[in-house]
C-alpha positions in Angstrom: -4.2 0.0 72.1 -4.1 -2.0 69.0 -1.2 -2.1 66.2 -4.3 -0.8 64.0 -4.9 2.2 66.0 -1.3 3.2 66.1 -0.9 3.0 62.5 -3.9 5.0 62.0 -2.5 7.6 64.4 0.6 7.8 62.7 -0.6 8.1 59.2 -3.2 10.8 60.4 0.0 12.7 62.1 1.8 12.6 59.1 -0.8 13.9 56.8 -1.7 16.7 59.2 1.9 17.5 59.4 2.1 17.6 55.6 -1.1 19.9 55.5 0.8 22.3 57.8 3.8 22.1 56.0 2.3 23.0 52.7 0.5 25.9 54.5 4.0 27.0 56.1 5.5 27.1 52.4 2.9 29.1 51.1 3.3 31.7 53.9 7.0 31.7 53.4 6.9 31.9 49.9 4.4 34.8 49.8 6.2 36.5 52.3 9.7 36.0 50.6 8.3 37.4 47.2 6.0 40.2 48.5 7.6 41.1 51.9 3.9 41.2 53.1 2.5 38.7 55.3 -0.4 37.3 53.8 -2.8 35.0 56.3 -5.5 34.2 53.8 -3.8 30.8 53.0 -5.3 29.3 56.2 -8.8 30.6 55.3 -8.5 29.2 51.9 -7.4 26.0 52.9 -10.3 26.0 55.7 -12.9 26.8 52.9 -11.5 24.2 50.4 -11.7 21.4 53.3 -15.4 22.5 54.2 -16.1 22.2 50.3 -14.8 18.8 50.3 -16.6 17.6 53.3 -20.0 19.2 52.0 -19.5 17.6 48.6 -18.5 14.3 50.0 -21.7 14.6 52.4 -24.4 15.6 49.8 -23.3 14.0 46.7 -21.6 10.7 48.0 -18.6 11.7 45.8 -15.4 10.0 47.2 -12.6 12.2 48.8 -10.2 11.8 46.2 -12.2 12.7 43.0 -13.9 15.3 45.4 -10.6 16.7 46.2 -9.7 16.9 42.4 -13.1 18.5 41.7 -12.8 21.1 44.6 -9.0 21.8 43.7 -10.2 22.7 39.7 -13.1 24.6 41.0 -10.7 26.8 43.4 -8.3 27.1 40.6 -10.6 28.3 38.0 -12.1 30.9 40.5 -8.6 32.0 41.2 -8.2 32.8 37.6 -10.9 35.2 37.6 -10.5 36.7 41.0 
């Protein structure tokens, strides 16, 4: 194992943990306010990630501008739902 592989694995683990943490905070906040478990957060996160991957694959937009675009699209669609 090279040092580069260890660093990449460490960064990937930290980022995945951050995603799990944000989803967990969303679950806890909704349950704390409404007192009703809402498990749609995971589905919305999955759809957002698939949208980002599809956008990146077919339009060759980088991951960071694509993330901003998907975030804005989901925000606007959430305002109207």
